C-alpha positions in Angstrom: -22.5 16.5 8.4 -22.1 17.5 12.1 -22.5 13.9 13.3 -19.9 12.6 10.9 -17.4 15.4 11.8 -18.0 14.7 15.5 -17.5 11.0 15.0 -14.2 11.5 13.2 -13.1 13.9 16.0 -14.0 11.3 18.7 -12.0 8.6 16.9 -9.0 10.9 16.4 -9.1 11.9 20.1 -9.3 8.3 21.2 -6.2 7.3 19.3 -4.3 10.5 20.2 -5.0 10.0 23.9 -3.9 6.3 23.6 -0.6 7.3 22.0 0.0 10.1 24.5 -0.6 7.8 27.4 1.5 5.0 25.9 4.7 4.0 27.8 8.1 4.8 26.2 8.7 1.2 25.1 5.4 1.3 23.2 6.4 4.4 21.2 9.7 2.6 20.3 7.7 -0.4 19.1 5.5 1.9 16.9 8.7 3.5 15.5 10.1 0.1 14.6 6.8 -0.8 12.9 6.7 2.4 10.9 10.3 2.0 9.8 9.5 -1.6 8.7 6.5 -0.4 6.7 8.5 2.3 5.0 11.1 -0.2 4.0 8.6 -2.7 2.8 6.5 -0.3 0.7 9.0 2.2 -0.5 12.5 0.7 -0.6 11.6 -2.9 -1.7 9.2 -1.6 -4.3 11.8 0.4 -6.0 14.5 -2.3 -6.2 12.5 -5.6 -6.4 9.3 -4.6 -8.2 10.1 -2.6 -11.3 7.3 -1.4 -13.6 7.9 -3.9 -16.3 4.8 -2.9 -18.3 5.9 0.7 -18.4 9.4 -0.4 -19.5 8.3 -2.8 -22.2 5.4 -1.0 -23.7 5.0 2.6 -24.8 1.3 3.3 -24.4 -1.6 2.3 -22.1 -3.3 0.6 -25.0 -0.3 -1.7 -25.6 -0.1 -2.5 -21.9 -3.8 -3.3 -21.7 -3.6 -5.6 -24.8 -0.6 -7.4 -23.2 -2.5 -8.0 -19.9 -5.6 -9.1 -21.8 -3.6 -11.6 -23.9 -1.8 -12.9 -20.8 -4.8 -13.3 -18.6 -7.8 -14.0 -20.9 -6.9 -14.9 -24.4 -3.8 -17.0 -23.6 -4.8 -20.7 -23.9 -4.4 -22.9 -20.8 -1.3 -25.0 -21.3 -1.8 -27.1 -18.1 -3.2 -30.5 -19.1 
């Protein structure tokens, strides 16, 4: 357990020292990257990817049956 803890600490220290010694423009670039990731995963998910299964079906069993029918049991119509 000590070796694993030491390894994680060394990795953390490596990245911390890298960020602390980064020039000011590098920090701004990382800020832009983090803002973009937040927009992609939080904002866009709320507005463009609604939970259709939760909205259309009441229970987990109904959701599972629907997915099973759509993916496995539904016949292939492409001829």
